[in-house]
Structure formats: structure tokens, C-alpha cells
VONU-253239 format. One line per field, with one value per residue (C-alpha): residue number from 1; x, y, z. Coordinates in Angstrom, 2 decimals, decimal comma, always signed. Example, Ala and Ser with C-alpha at 12.3 -4.5 7.8 and 13.67 -1.06 7.14 Angstrom:
k <- [1 2]
u <- [+12,30 +13,67]
v <- [-4,50 -1,06]
w <- [+7,80 +7,14]
//
This chain:
k <- [1 2 3 4 5 6 7 8 9 10 11 12 13 14 15 16 17 18 19 20 21 22 23 24 25 26 27 28 29 30 31 32 33 34 35 36 37 38 39 40 41 42 43 44 45 46 47 48 49 50 51 52 53 54 55 56 57 58 59 60 61 62 63 64 65 66 67 68 69 70 71 72 73 74 75 76 77 78 79 80 81 82 83 84 85 86 87 88 89 90 91 92 93 94 95 96 97 98 99 100 101 102 103 104 105 106 107 108 109 110 111 112 113 114 115 116 117 118 119 120 121 122 123 124 125 126 127 128 129 130 131 132 133 134 135 136 137 138 139 140 141 142 143 144 145 146 147 148 149 150 151 152 153 154 155 156 157 158 159 160 161 162 163 164 165 166 167 168 169 170 171 172 173 174 175 176 177 178 179 180 181 182 183 184 185 186 187 188 189 190 191 192 193 194 195 196 197 198 199 200 201 202 203 204 205 206 207 208 209 210 211 212 213 214 215 216 217 218 219 220 221 222 223 224 225 226 227 228 229 230 231 232 233 234 235 236 237 238 239 240 241 242 243 244 245 246 247 248 249 250 251 252 253 254 255 256 257 258 259 260 261 262 263 264 265 266 267 268 269 270 271 272 273 274 275 276 277 278 279 280 281 282 283 284 285 286 287 288 289 290 291 292 293 294 295 296 297 298 299 300 301 302 303 304 305 306 307 308 309 310 311 312 313 314 315 316 317 318 319 320 321 322 323 324 325 326 327 328 329 330 331 332 333 334 335 336 337 338 339 340 341 342 343 344 345 346 347 348 349 350 351 352 353 354 355 356 357 358 359 360 361 362 363 364 365 366 367 368 369 370 371 372 373 374 375 376 377 378 379 380 381 382 383 384 385 386 387 388 389 390 391 392 393 394 395 396 397 398 399 400 401 402 403 404 405 406 407 408 409 410 411 412 413 414 415 416 417 418 419 420 421 422 423 424 425 426 427 428 429 430 431 432 433 434 435 436 437 438 439 440 441 442 443 444 445 446 447 448 449 450 451 452 453 454 455 456 457 458 459 460 461 462 463 464 465 466 467 468 469 470 471 472 473 474 475 476 477 478 479 480 481 482 483 484 485 486 487 488 489 490 491 492 493 494 495 496 497 498 499 500 501 502 503 504 505 506 507 508 509 510 511 512 513 514 515 516 517 518 519 520 521 522 523 524 525 526 527 528 529 530 531 532 533 534 535 536 537 538 539 540 541 542 543 544 545 546 547 548 549 550 551 552 553 554 555 556 557 558 559 560 561 562 563 564 565 566 567 568 569 570 571 572 573 574 575 576 577 578 579 580 581 582 583 584 585 586 587 588 589 590 591 592 593 594 595 596 597 598 599 600 601 602]
u <- [+237,47 +238,48 +237,90 +237,69 +238,43 +235,01 +232,64 +231,18 +227,67 +225,33 +224,09 +227,62 +227,04 +224,84 +226,63 +230,03 +228,65 +226,49 +229,61 +231,30 +228,32 +225,14 +223,12 +223,85 +223,13 +219,79 +218,91 +219,46 +217,26 +214,45 +214,52 +214,14 +210,97 +209,54 +210,38 +208,24 +205,24 +204,94 +204,63 +202,38 +199,89 +199,95 +200,11 +197,25 +195,07 +195,91 +195,18 +191,89 +190,84 +191,69 +190,01 +186,84 +186,55 +187,02 +184,29 +181,94 +182,58 +181,94 +178,68 +177,64 +177,71 +180,53 +181,62 +184,81 +186,56 +186,49 +189,28 +191,80 +192,36 +192,91 +195,11 +197,24 +197,51 +198,53 +201,18 +202,47 +202,79 +204,65 +206,90 +207,57 +208,51 +210,97 +212,54 +212,81 +214,48 +217,38 +218,04 +219,83 +222,64 +223,44 +223,30 +225,53 +228,10 +228,24 +228,49 +231,23 +233,26 +233,05 +233,84 +236,90 +237,92 +237,37 +237,07 +239,80 +242,50 +241,40 +241,90 +245,21 +246,25 +245,66 +247,32 +250,41 +250,63 +250,27 +252,87 +255,21 +254,24 +250,80 +252,43 +254,51 +251,62 +249,70 +246,36 +246,33 +247,67 +244,83 +242,41 +243,99 +243,53 +239,87 +239,03 +241,09 +240,88 +237,43 +236,09 +234,09 +232,02 +231,41 +229,82 +228,01 +226,44 +225,45 +223,71 +222,06 +220,85 +219,28 +217,69 +216,24 +214,93 +213,26 +211,81 +210,49 +209,00 +207,18 +205,96 +204,69 +202,93 +201,39 +200,01 +198,81 +197,00 +195,14 +194,40 +193,45 +190,31 +188,90 +190,77 +191,95 +193,69 +195,98 +198,28 +199,36 +199,68 +201,99 +204,06 +204,23 +205,96 +208,07 +209,76 +211,23 +212,23 +214,29 +215,80 +216,84 +218,37 +220,33 +221,68 +222,57 +224,55 +226,44 +227,22 +228,32 +230,73 +232,09 +232,54 +234,38 +236,79 +237,25 +237,87 +240,18 +243,28 +242,52 +241,81 +245,16 +246,87 +245,14 +245,74 +249,43 +249,56 +247,71 +250,36 +253,14 +251,44 +250,87 +253,39 +256,31 +258,95 +258,53 +258,17 +261,77 +261,58 +258,11 +259,55 +262,80 +261,44 +258,00 +256,28 +253,05 +251,06 +252,12 +251,32 +248,03 +247,06 +247,79 +245,86 +242,79 +243,04 +242,93 +240,36 +238,01 +238,31 +237,28 +234,53 +232,96 +232,95 +231,13 +228,80 +227,45 +226,84 +225,05 +223,04 +221,84 +220,74 +219,12 +216,94 +215,86 +214,97 +213,11 +210,97 +209,92 +209,34 +207,06 +205,10 +204,73 +203,49 +200,85 +199,72 +199,42 +197,18 +195,09 +194,67 +193,68 +191,16 +189,63 +189,15 +186,86 +184,08 +183,89 +184,33 +181,27 +179,31 +179,97 +181,99 +185,15 +185,35 +187,03 +189,69 +190,56 +190,59 +193,15 +195,17 +195,33 +196,11 +198,84 +200,30 +200,18 +202,01 +204,49 +205,10 +205,76 +208,42 +209,88 +209,95 +211,17 +214,19 +214,91 +214,28 +216,23 +219,23 +219,10 +218,82 +221,69 +223,79 +223,00 +224,21 +227,40 +227,87 +227,49 +230,20 +232,42 +232,02 +233,18 +236,39 +236,35 +236,23 +239,16 +241,14 +240,64 +241,66 +245,04 +247,83 +249,60 +253,11 +253,42 +255,10 +255,02 +254,08 +256,48 +259,17 +262,78 +264,36 +266,03 +269,07 +269,84 +271,80 +275,53 +276,16 +278,66 +277,93 +275,44 +275,25 +273,17 +273,09 +271,87 +269,09 +266,61 +263,85 +261,35 +258,81 +255,29 +253,73 +255,58 +253,98 +257,34 +259,18 +262,49 +264,38 +265,86 +268,23 +269,16 +271,23 +273,19 +275,61 +277,97 +279,06 +279,69 +281,52 +281,29 +283,34 +284,01 +282,90 +281,29 +280,24 +277,61 +277,92 +276,34 +274,20 +270,66 +268,33 +271,10 +269,40 +271,34 +268,30 +266,48 +269,20 +268,34 +264,61 +265,22 +267,61 +265,14 +262,27 +260,17 +259,91 +260,28 +259,12 +262,65 +264,25 +267,44 +268,67 +269,58 +271,49 +272,24 +274,65 +273,94 +270,17 +267,63 +266,39 +262,73 +263,11 +263,83 +261,00 +260,28 +261,36 +264,76 +265,22 +264,38 +266,92 +269,76 +269,66 +269,53 +268,95 +269,17 +267,30 +267,50 +263,77 +264,04 +261,27 +261,24 +259,53 +258,43 +259,37 +262,51 +265,88 +266,50 +263,31 +264,06 +267,37 +266,02 +263,64 +266,66 +267,07 +265,91 +264,32 +263,30 +262,59 +262,62 +266,27 +267,33 +265,03 +266,41 +270,04 +270,82 +274,57 +274,29 +271,94 +274,25 +277,16 +275,23 +274,32 +277,96 +279,11 +276,58 +277,99 +275,27 +277,39 +277,34 +273,62 +272,81 +274,99 +272,98 +269,56 +267,93 +266,89 +269,88 +269,18 +265,74 +264,59 +261,49 +262,14 +259,68 +256,87 +254,16 +255,31 +255,15 +258,91 +259,85 +262,79 +263,25 +266,55 +268,04 +267,64 +271,25 +270,79 +267,69 +269,78 +272,31 +269,48 +268,48 +272,09 +272,26 +269,22 +271,07 +274,18 +272,12 +270,54 +271,79 +271,58 +274,88 +274,63 +274,38 +273,19 +273,41 +271,29 +272,27 +271,34 +273,74 +272,22 +271,32 +274,83 +277,70 +280,53 +282,82 +280,14 +279,27 +282,86 +282,99 +279,80 +281,13 +284,50 +282,78 +280,48 +283,36 +285,35 +282,44 +281,76 +285,22 +284,86 +281,22 +279,61 +278,54 +277,12 +277,30 +274,99 +275,52 +275,98 +278,36 +281,78 +282,79 +282,52 +284,25 +287,81 +286,61 +285,28 +287,21 +285,47 +283,49 +280,76 +279,78 +276,18 +275,33 +272,22 +271,19 +274,50 +277,85 +279,94 +283,11 +284,35 +287,48 +289,23 +289,45 +292,99 +292,25 +289,20 +291,03 +293,72 +291,11 +289,92 +286,36 +282,97 +284,16 +287,24 +285,18 +282,63 +285,38 +287,23 +283,99 +283,44 +286,89 +286,99 +284,07 +286,29 +289,63]
v <- [-115,28 -116,69 -114,34 -116,44 -115,26 -114,77 -112,11 -110,31 -108,93 -106,65 -109,59 -110,06 -106,84 -109,08 -112,43 -111,23 -109,47 -112,56 -114,76 -112,38 -111,94 -113,85 -112,91 -109,17 -109,16 -110,97 -108,83 -105,64 -106,86 -108,04 -104,83 -102,91 -104,84 -104,32 -100,62 -100,39 -102,33 -100,57 -96,94 -97,87 -100,66 -100,68 -96,91 -96,49 -99,02 -97,62 -94,08 -95,17 -96,98 -93,96 -91,35 -93,41 -94,10 -90,42 -89,46 -92,08 -90,78 -87,23 -88,37 -90,08 -93,58 -94,70 -93,86 -91,88 -94,91 -96,48 -94,14 -95,83 -98,94 -97,16 -94,59 -97,33 -99,12 -95,90 -95,20 -98,78 -98,50 -95,16 -96,59 -99,78 -97,70 -95,69 -98,82 -100,59 -97,52 -97,86 -101,56 -101,14 -99,32 -102,44 -104,66 -102,26 -102,13 -105,91 -106,21 -103,57 -105,38 -108,73 -107,21 -105,50 -108,81 -111,01 -109,00 -106,42 -109,10 -111,05 -107,95 -107,20 -110,78 -110,33 -106,92 -108,32 -111,13 -109,05 -109,37 -106,43 -105,30 -104,29 -102,09 -100,22 -99,92 -96,69 -97,99 -101,23 -99,50 -96,96 -99,90 -101,41 -98,09 -97,78 -101,29 -101,45 -97,86 -98,19 -101,72 -102,05 -98,86 -99,92 -103,22 -101,64 -99,16 -102,05 -103,96 -100,79 -100,03 -103,48 -103,24 -99,86 -101,19 -104,08 -101,55 -99,46 -102,47 -103,57 -100,01 -99,71 -103,09 -102,26 -98,96 -100,50 -103,15 -100,43 -98,30 -100,94 -101,94 -98,47 -97,21 -100,14 -97,97 -96,34 -99,38 -99,44 -95,63 -95,61 -98,44 -96,60 -93,71 -95,84 -97,84 -94,85 -93,36 -96,48 -96,40 -92,77 -93,62 -96,54 -94,27 -91,69 -94,25 -95,37 -91,81 -90,86 -93,81 -93,02 -89,42 -90,74 -92,63 -89,66 -87,20 -89,49 -88,41 -84,76 -85,64 -87,41 -84,29 -81,87 -84,29 -84,29 -80,49 -80,36 -82,67 -80,41 -77,42 -79,08 -81,85 -81,44 -82,68 -79,69 -76,96 -75,68 -75,36 -73,78 -71,09 -70,70 -70,60 -69,15 -71,36 -71,78 -69,34 -71,09 -74,56 -73,28 -72,13 -75,56 -77,15 -75,00 -75,69 -79,47 -79,22 -77,07 -79,37 -82,37 -80,42 -79,13 -82,59 -84,02 -81,03 -81,19 -84,94 -84,58 -81,54 -83,22 -86,36 -84,30 -82,41 -85,60 -87,33 -84,35 -84,18 -87,79 -87,14 -84,19 -86,43 -88,94 -86,18 -85,29 -88,93 -88,82 -85,75 -87,44 -90,56 -88,44 -86,46 -89,62 -91,10 -88,24 -89,80 -93,12 -91,08 -88,93 -92,00 -93,68 -96,46 -95,24 -94,14 -90,82 -92,63 -94,98 -92,00 -90,22 -93,39 -94,16 -90,57 -90,40 -93,70 -92,58 -89,33 -91,20 -93,62 -90,71 -89,49 -92,98 -93,14 -89,57 -89,95 -93,40 -95,37 -92,92 -92,98 -96,75 -97,47 -95,10 -96,90 -100,27 -98,88 -97,55 -100,91 -102,65 -100,46 -101,00 -104,77 -104,50 -103,02 -105,69 -108,38 -106,81 -106,55 -110,20 -111,22 -109,45 -112,00 -112,86 -114,16 -117,59 -117,40 -113,60 -113,65 -116,43 -115,52 -115,93 -119,28 -119,22 -120,94 -119,61 -121,82 -121,41 -118,97 -119,98 -118,20 -115,87 -115,67 -113,65 -115,30 -113,06 -111,63 -109,31 -107,50 -104,71 -103,45 -104,77 -101,46 -99,54 -99,10 -98,95 -101,98 -100,77 -103,31 -101,97 -104,94 -106,02 -109,20 -108,56 -111,30 -111,53 -113,92 -113,15 -115,40 -115,95 -113,78 -110,92 -107,30 -105,99 -102,51 -101,90 -98,36 -96,42 -93,43 -93,11 -95,37 -97,69 -100,70 -101,09 -101,21 -103,45 -106,07 -105,96 -106,32 -109,43 -110,90 -110,51 -112,07 -108,93 -109,69 -113,09 -112,25 -111,99 -113,67 -115,61 -117,21 -116,10 -118,86 -119,05 -121,89 -123,18 -123,37 -121,12 -118,46 -119,12 -122,67 -121,44 -120,81 -117,22 -117,93 -119,12 -116,14 -113,79 -115,49 -115,20 -111,46 -108,49 -105,16 -101,59 -99,41 -95,67 -95,54 -97,54 -97,79 -95,73 -97,67 -95,51 -98,00 -98,15 -98,11 -101,59 -102,95 -101,11 -102,91 -106,26 -106,34 -107,18 -110,65 -113,21 -115,34 -112,33 -114,13 -113,31 -114,31 -111,68 -108,97 -109,38 -109,65 -105,98 -106,62 -108,03 -105,23 -102,57 -104,12 -103,70 -100,12 -99,29 -100,83 -98,66 -95,52 -95,00 -95,15 -91,36 -91,18 -93,89 -92,19 -88,96 -90,62 -90,39 -94,03 -95,28 -97,88 -98,52 -94,96 -94,81 -93,11 -90,67 -88,80 -91,44 -92,52 -90,00 -90,06 -90,55 -88,70 -87,45 -88,27 -86,95 -88,51 -89,65 -91,31 -93,09 -94,43 -95,80 -97,55 -99,21 -100,27 -101,69 -103,83 -105,31 -105,92 -107,90 -110,04 -113,62 -113,31 -114,35 -111,64 -108,02 -105,43 -101,69 -100,02 -96,34 -96,18 -93,30 -90,83 -88,43 -88,51 -86,26 -87,96 -88,14 -89,74 -92,04 -93,24 -93,87 -95,96 -98,05 -98,56 -99,74 -101,96 -103,43 -104,18 -106,01 -107,97 -109,48 -112,94 -112,34 -111,32 -107,71 -105,71 -101,91 -100,21 -96,51 -93,77 -92,16 -93,80 -93,47 -97,22 -98,45 -98,57 -101,03 -103,44 -106,39 -105,87 -103,04 -103,66 -100,65 -100,91 -98,97 -99,37 -102,54 -104,38 -104,74 -102,23 -102,57 -104,85 -104,84 -103,36 -99,62 -99,33 -101,36 -99,32 -96,05 -97,21 -97,99 -94,39 -95,20 -94,77 -95,52 -93,34 -90,43 -90,82 -91,03 -88,00 -86,01 -86,98 -87,40 -83,96 -85,07 -87,66 -85,82]
w <- [+239,84 +236,47 +233,53 +230,38 +226,87 +225,29 +224,00 +227,00 +226,51 +228,44 +230,51 +231,87 +233,75 +235,92 +235,55 +236,78 +239,90 +240,53 +240,53 +242,94 +245,28 +244,33 +247,43 +247,16 +243,41 +243,74 +246,74 +244,76 +241,89 +244,17 +246,19 +242,93 +242,08 +245,58 +245,43 +242,30 +243,60 +246,95 +245,73 +242,79 +243,45 +247,25 +247,54 +245,04 +246,84 +250,28 +249,08 +247,51 +250,72 +252,88 +250,64 +250,10 +253,83 +254,64 +252,14 +253,59 +257,12 +255,94 +254,34 +257,60 +256,14 +258,50 +262,00 +262,61 +264,08 +260,60 +259,45 +261,77 +259,65 +256,29 +258,05 +259,62 +256,29 +254,55 +257,22 +256,94 +253,16 +253,45 +256,19 +254,24 +251,19 +253,31 +254,84 +251,50 +250,02 +252,49 +251,76 +248,39 +250,19 +252,17 +249,07 +247,11 +249,93 +250,10 +246,32 +246,13 +248,78 +246,97 +243,58 +245,03 +246,62 +243,54 +240,31 +240,92 +241,63 +238,53 +236,35 +238,05 +237,39 +233,64 +233,62 +235,35 +232,77 +229,60 +226,90 +227,08 +223,57 +224,90 +227,53 +224,97 +222,51 +223,16 +221,87 +223,87 +226,97 +226,75 +226,53 +229,65 +231,45 +230,47 +231,67 +234,86 +236,08 +237,72 +237,08 +240,31 +239,78 +236,17 +237,23 +240,18 +237,77 +235,51 +238,31 +239,55 +236,03 +235,59 +239,03 +238,08 +234,76 +236,60 +239,01 +236,12 +234,35 +237,52 +238,08 +234,51 +234,60 +237,98 +236,73 +233,49 +235,51 +237,41 +234,35 +231,80 +233,73 +233,08 +229,96 +227,83 +225,23 +227,80 +227,93 +224,24 +224,20 +227,22 +225,74 +222,42 +224,16 +226,54 +223,75 +221,85 +225,19 +225,93 +222,43 +222,86 +226,25 +224,76 +222,04 +224,66 +226,63 +223,54 +222,49 +225,99 +226,18 +222,72 +223,88 +226,94 +224,67 +222,32 +225,13 +227,14 +225,21 +225,97 +229,60 +229,89 +228,60 +230,95 +233,84 +232,94 +232,82 +236,13 +237,61 +236,30 +237,92 +241,29 +241,99 +244,35 +241,90 +239,57 +242,20 +241,84 +238,06 +238,25 +240,47 +238,53 +234,98 +235,73 +233,19 +235,19 +233,01 +229,82 +231,17 +232,60 +229,13 +227,71 +230,55 +229,83 +226,10 +226,58 +229,38 +227,29 +224,28 +226,40 +228,18 +224,96 +223,38 +226,39 +226,69 +223,12 +223,29 +226,63 +225,54 +222,35 +224,16 +226,93 +224,46 +222,72 +225,97 +227,37 +224,25 +224,75 +228,46 +227,68 +225,34 +228,18 +230,47 +227,86 +227,86 +231,66 +231,48 +228,80 +230,97 +233,97 +231,92 +230,48 +233,99 +234,87 +232,80 +234,76 +237,96 +237,27 +236,13 +239,47 +237,87 +239,64 +243,27 +244,13 +246,15 +243,30 +240,92 +243,11 +243,57 +239,84 +238,85 +241,47 +240,23 +236,58 +237,27 +239,46 +236,59 +234,24 +236,67 +236,69 +232,90 +232,62 +234,89 +236,31 +233,14 +231,01 +233,33 +233,79 +230,07 +229,40 +232,02 +230,40 +227,08 +228,68 +230,38 +227,01 +225,50 +228,54 +228,16 +224,55 +225,90 +228,61 +225,89 +224,03 +227,28 +228,23 +224,69 +224,96 +224,80 +228,04 +228,67 +230,22 +233,60 +233,70 +237,41 +238,40 +240,90 +239,77 +240,51 +243,91 +242,40 +238,91 +236,49 +236,14 +233,32 +230,64 +227,35 +225,69 +221,92 +219,45 +216,02 +213,21 +215,37 +213,69 +215,55 +215,02 +217,53 +216,77 +217,79 +215,10 +211,69 +209,87 +208,51 +209,98 +212,05 +215,28 +215,33 +211,83 +211,84 +215,02 +216,11 +219,07 +221,81 +225,51 +227,95 +231,68 +234,02 +231,63 +231,61 +228,44 +227,37 +224,70 +223,36 +220,56 +219,75 +221,08 +219,13 +217,97 +219,59 +222,86 +225,17 +222,70 +223,28 +226,99 +226,32 +224,24 +226,80 +229,65 +227,69 +227,33 +223,62 +221,99 +218,43 +217,07 +214,08 +214,45 +217,67 +221,18 +222,92 +226,63 +227,45 +223,94 +224,51 +222,77 +225,19 +224,34 +225,65 +229,18 +231,63 +232,61 +236,18 +234,96 +232,62 +235,49 +237,71 +235,15 +234,50 +236,86 +235,12 +236,32 +233,85 +233,41 +234,23 +237,44 +240,03 +243,22 +245,99 +248,89 +251,59 +253,74 +252,02 +253,43 +251,88 +248,63 +248,29 +249,56 +246,58 +244,43 +245,92 +243,39 +246,11 +248,30 +251,52 +255,20 +255,46 +252,94 +254,30 +257,79 +256,70 +257,22 +256,98 +253,47 +252,44 +253,91 +252,01 +248,74 +249,69 +250,41 +247,15 +245,32 +246,96 +249,57 +252,74 +253,28 +252,50 +255,04 +257,65 +257,32 +257,53 +260,94 +260,96 +259,00 +256,35 +257,91 +257,08 +254,83 +251,51 +249,95 +251,66 +252,01 +255,48 +258,30 +258,91 +255,25 +253,72 +250,17 +248,53 +245,31 +241,88 +241,92 +245,31 +244,03 +241,16 +243,61 +245,49 +242,21 +241,62 +245,15 +244,37 +241,42 +243,48 +245,99 +243,27 +242,81 +239,02 +237,38 +234,68 +235,77 +233,26 +233,79 +231,10 +231,37 +235,07 +235,77 +233,32 +236,15 +237,66 +236,69 +234,77 +237,83 +240,02 +237,12 +236,84 +240,60 +240,49 +237,63 +239,38 +242,55 +240,56 +238,56 +241,71 +243,29 +240,09 +239,74 +238,24 +237,31 +234,03 +233,59 +230,71 +230,72 +228,22 +227,64 +225,10 +227,61 +227,67 +231,34 +231,90 +228,77 +230,10 +232,76 +230,13 +228,82 +225,50 +223,98 +221,41 +219,33 +218,10 +214,96 +212,78 +214,57 +214,17 +215,91 +213,99 +216,10 +218,85 +220,97 +224,01 +224,56 +223,20 +220,09 +219,19 +219,74 +217,32 +214,68 +214,81 +213,79 +215,54 +219,08 +218,83 +217,51 +220,35 +222,97 +221,66 +221,81 +225,46 +226,96 +228,62 +230,82 +232,49 +232,64]
//
């Protein structure tokens, strides 16, 4: 399914499901109309036929056998109504399946292609969550709402057709009450969706606190520090704020809608009372009187509940589609889903020329990188150091193409980085971030994900994967796993095993070691390791990367002695550059940082 950039309206709540499953969508709408006609017109006529026949038999005008036909017809109408009532379930199931098969992947496709700035922007990321969290139920509710409205319209017209022959003024009176009822329901839907948006931030907070109170990762600290009561209080505070906001919106709309419904009930009683006159005059049979009165009161129930709920759902769907429009209009990165090139280009040089960059999501005019310039050459080891917030990780984000709205030039082999395809950029750089992913599959599959071409050959090459695991310091871990390197990690699989945070970091490093990318970047991946273990990881990594280009990014200086050159980033620029000994002799920023940390590594 192709989701085009356009303004999506309430009718798209039908159009999109129709594209996904036309038969199921039409079936649900038609069934709604039939459901309305059967219990109104047909039930009224069948009831009238049965009652009038029974009265005639009682009066001796007909034989008892005459009751059989109206009784059979009445039973058939009741049975048909019951059977028809079960059909929407089948249509909904079919529609849900096709929406999950076509719509959900289309939304995932857009989400996977979004420019990285939308991911780091809280407002746009919240929009993404609202649209993609439960898209299938949102459209199912929209189709169901339109089907219900069609059902209500057919029911109203059917009843009006029966009533207008005897009481002409009943039709405009009923419509006069139905229209404001629909308006109130539309407003209720809009207010409820707005309340959903307003309360979502509080819901996210209480969901987070709930996760802290219940997840396995925090169980040790919950027991040690005994903070459960404090966090529970915060949970209840956020939960109650969200609940009260929703409650008052719902209560206000409920009162308004019930007032209109009571007015409709008064109209029904008035219609029934007025029909008594033609009944006593012989212009209306007792059976038809009962049938019409029953249909009128049934219609009031329809207007009082079904129409209100359906109209409210249409309004909510309209508001959802406004978000849907904004989501589809979010800018996407070309080639974001492309796999890395199987054969990356030979790396020669990387140069930043007076690069300036500030994050688009930030309101301030401050540049994170403010005229930074440097040049890196093939086969050397570099260390980028500096205080937190100096701009070290931002350099990595620009290198890997996550942001391209920078000033100045970034040249790879003399060619501007933005001129390379995404697949080529992905193939050139392999990064291990501090916030790396933990995939709950086997350790072997975890590491195999690092191959740029990731094919069956790599996945099955356990020797190559084990070599990367050993280089990352995982040999002892693998030896103690029951299934060796094929052991599932995490607790999703039945025989899965939990490993420590430091071991997970080594798995992430092993992925990078397996990658074919010519430039390896370690962006503070050892933050959870102690300084001694950190130094060991860097030594192993440096030994394996002989003759290849590596970049170590850290505010801890355990890796710096291994680097051919150290670049000190301060206030968005290269403040110092040189080997460890040179920078120590200068006695400036690097020397001060090293002196403050050196006891960690002695």
C-alpha cells in the first residue's frame, strides 16, 4: 500500500480500508444497512401481521390455522436478524487481517525512512507514536463507525416512512432532535481525542514508573534502595492527573448527550400518544400500532446509543487522520532502508572543513560544532576526547549521515559526503554506540548482524563469528554458555540466558569487528566497564585493527595511548591535536583531563 503525501480527511477512514480489503469493507457497510432494515421495517410489518391475525382469530373472523404464516414470518425475521448480527464479525476479522498485512507495513516503511531529526525531536516522535501505535484499530473503528451511521440512517428513514403516513409532523421533529445529537457527538469525539493527546504525556510518565516498579532490570535496586513507595507515589500522581482529565471531558459530554437523548425519548412518547387517535378511529390497526411504536422506541435507542457512539468515533477518526496527514508529511531520508554495499570503497582520507552544525530540534542558536576542521588518514588510530557535550558524538552522527543539514564540507576521499548514496555511507562506517541495541536472539546471530552484506555465508560462518567474539573479549562468556555461541540471549526464548551489561557491550563490539566497513568507530561503548576492562577491550580492538582506520570517542582516556593522534574537542572545535606525549607536554586541556583520571588506569 502506497501512502501518498496529502491531506487525509474523514472519508479516508473508509478509502484506506477499502484499498486494503474492498470486499470486507463493502460487506461491513451493507450488513449495517441490512441490520437496520430488518429490525425496523420488516419487524414492524411482521409484528403487525401477527398481532392483527391473532386478533382476527380471537374475534372468530379467521381460523386458528391462519396464525401459522404470520408466526413463521415473525420467526424468520427474528432469526434473520440474529444471523445478520453475527456477519460483521467475519467482515471485521477479514478487514483486520488485510490492514495488518498492507497498512501496518506501509506505516513501518515510512517510520523506518524518517529523517533522524524527527526521531530526536520529542514533538514529532510523539506524533509518530500516536499514529503508528495502533493504526489498525483506529481504521477499524472508523469503518465500524460509518457502518453504524449508515445503519442508523436506514433505521431512521425506515421508521419515518412508517410514521409519516399517519403523523406527518413526526419526521421533522425527529430530525430536529437527531441533528443536534450528532453535533454533540462530533464535539465529544473531538474533545476526547484532544484529551487523549493532552493526557498522553502523563500516561507516558506513569507507564515509565510502572515499568520501573515491575521490570526485571531494576529488581535489585528496588530491593536495595527501597524506593518502591516513592516511585509508586509518582506513578499515582501522573496516573490520577491523566484519569481526571479524561473523566471530566467524558462526564461533560455524557451529560450533554443524555439530555438530548431524553428529549428524543419525549418525542417517542409524543408520537406514540398521537397514534392512539388514528388507532381508535380505525385508521390504524392494533398490530400496525404496536409495530410502529416498537420501531419508534427502537429507533430512539439507536439514536441514543449507537448513533452517539458512531458519530463520536467518526470525530475521533477525523482527528486521528489529521495526525496521519502530519505523519505522512514528515520528511524521509533517501536510501534510509538500503542495505550497506557488500563491497565498501577503499578508504583514503576523511576531512572536516569548517563544519558548523546545530540540532534542528533545539530552540537555541548555539552551534554544537562551530567551525571544526580536521583530516584523518587511512590506517591510523584516532581518539576524539573531550568533556560531555563537547560535540564528539555529533561528529559521528554527521559522519554516518544521520544529519546532513551542516554548514561547511565533510569530504571522504575528496568527495563531499552528501554526494554518496546511503548504502555506500553505511558500508564505510561501523559504529558501536554507548546506547547499543540488545537483540534477544542467539549470540551468533547477534554478532552476524554486523556483517555489511549479512548473508547466509556470514551467518553460517561460526568460525569467523567466534573469532570476532574472542577479539571482543567474549571467549570466557561463550565457554560458560550451555549452548556455546549458539545460545539465545535474553529471556524471550525458552532456553535464553541473561548476560551482564558489560558482556552485552562486548557483543556490540564483536558486531563491529565482523563488519567489512573500513572505518571503525567506538563511541563510548565501554562506559559500563571498569577502567581495567575498558583498557583490555581497547587493546584487543587495536591489535585486531592494525593497518585499518579506527576512531575512539570517549571522555575517559583509557584508549588514548593506543591512538596515533588525539583530537581534543572543546566548544565545538579541535582545541588540541597530537600524540599522547606531545599533549602531556603542552599541559593544557588533555593533560589536565589525563591527570584527573590517571589513577583509574594505574
